[in-house]
C-alpha positions in Angstrom: 23.6 88.8 157.4 22.2 90.9 160.2 18.7 90.1 161.4 15.8 91.7 159.6 14.3 92.8 162.9 17.3 94.8 163.9 17.1 97.1 160.8 16.0 100.6 161.5 13.4 102.2 159.2 15.9 104.2 157.1 18.0 101.1 156.4 15.2 99.2 154.7 15.3 101.3 151.5 19.0 100.6 151.1 18.5 96.9 151.8 15.7 96.5 149.2 17.6 98.5 146.6 20.5 96.1 147.0 18.6 92.8 147.3 15.3 93.3 145.5 16.3 92.1 142.0 14.3 89.2 140.7 16.3 86.3 139.4 19.7 87.7 140.3 22.4 86.4 142.5 24.6 88.1 145.1 27.9 86.9 146.5 28.6 86.4 150.1 32.2 85.4 150.4 32.6 82.3 148.1 28.8 81.5 148.2 26.4 82.5 145.5 23.0 83.4 146.9 19.9 83.9 144.7 17.7 86.9 145.2 14.0 86.8 144.6 11.3 89.5 144.9 10.4 88.0 148.3 14.0 88.4 149.5 17.0 86.1 149.8 16.3 82.5 148.9 18.5 79.9 150.5 19.9 76.9 148.7 20.4 73.5 150.1 23.9 72.2 150.3 23.3 70.1 147.2 22.0 73.1 145.3 24.9 75.2 146.4 27.4 72.6 145.1 25.5 72.4 141.8 25.4 76.2 141.5 29.2 76.3 142.0 29.5 73.8 139.1 27.2 76.0 137.0 29.4 79.0 137.7 32.3 77.0 136.3 30.3 76.1 133.1 29.4 79.8 132.8 33.0 80.9 133.2 34.1 78.3 130.6 31.5 79.6 128.1 29.5 76.3 128.0 26.3 78.1 129.2 25.4 81.8 128.9 23.8 82.1 132.4 21.7 80.3 135.0 19.1 81.2 137.6 17.9 79.6 140.8 14.2 79.0 141.1 13.2 81.7 138.6 10.1 80.0 137.3 6.9 78.5 138.7 4.8 76.2 136.5 1.1 75.5 137.0 0.4 71.8 136.6 -3.2 71.7 137.7 -5.6 73.5 140.0 -3.7 74.3 143.2 -0.7 72.3 141.9 2.6 74.0 141.1 6.1 73.0 140.3 9.1 75.2 140.9 12.3 73.8 139.4 15.7 74.4 141.0 17.6 75.8 138.0 17.1 77.4 134.6 20.1 77.1 132.4 20.4 79.5 129.4 22.2 78.3 126.3 22.6 80.3 123.1 19.8 78.2 121.4 17.7 76.7 124.2 16.7 76.7 127.8 17.0 73.7 130.2 15.3 73.1 133.5 17.5 71.3 136.0 16.1 69.6 139.1 18.6 68.5 141.8 17.7 65.7 144.1 19.6 63.6 146.6 16.7 61.2 146.7 13.5 61.3 144.5 10.1 61.0 146.2 7.4 59.7 143.9 5.4 62.9 143.9 8.4 65.0 143.0 9.2 62.7 140.0 5.6 62.8 138.9 5.6 66.7 139.0 8.8 66.8 137.1 7.6 64.5 134.3 4.2 66.2 134.2 5.8 69.6 133.8 8.0 68.3 131.0 5.0 67.0 129.1 3.0 70.2 129.7 5.9 72.5 128.7 7.7 70.7 125.9 9.7 73.8 124.7 12.0 73.3 127.7 14.4 70.4 128.1 14.1 68.8 131.5 17.1 67.3 133.3 17.2 65.5 136.7 20.5 65.9 138.4 21.9 63.7 141.2 25.3 63.8 142.8 27.4 60.7 142.5 30.9 60.0 143.7 33.2 61.7 141.3 30.6 63.9 139.6 27.0 64.5 138.6 24.5 62.1 137.0 22.0 63.4 134.5 18.6 62.0 133.5 17.1 63.7 130.4 13.4 63.9 129.8 11.7 65.2 126.7 13.1 66.2 123.3 16.8 66.0 122.6 18.5 69.2 123.9 20.2 69.7 120.5 17.0 69.7 118.4 
């Protein structure tokens, strides 16, 4: 993508019309890039691999859709948690957090958010050899 600084004034309207859709994704080659109101949000390599897997689930009809970092939860005064993915099923929503390694503060935020917002099902996702490992927190995803 060309540098933002190199864009001339007339090009900005076209740029924002194309990229200024909250919670959407754009494709750049074989990569899926999420788009936020602030502009293009970059994924880590782990998040990109998981997003590719989510696209397969969506194509197979297992999920209706997914979004990258679409929500921000308030946990306490000046304490926020932004989960990596929101998965949309026909009857429920799931919050998925991808981690290569869990720091203590990240796990505390994840569990605190699950307790404060029990209408979502929270899933911690780690990549293992041969696939993905899932840790569920909260109510059963099937009711």
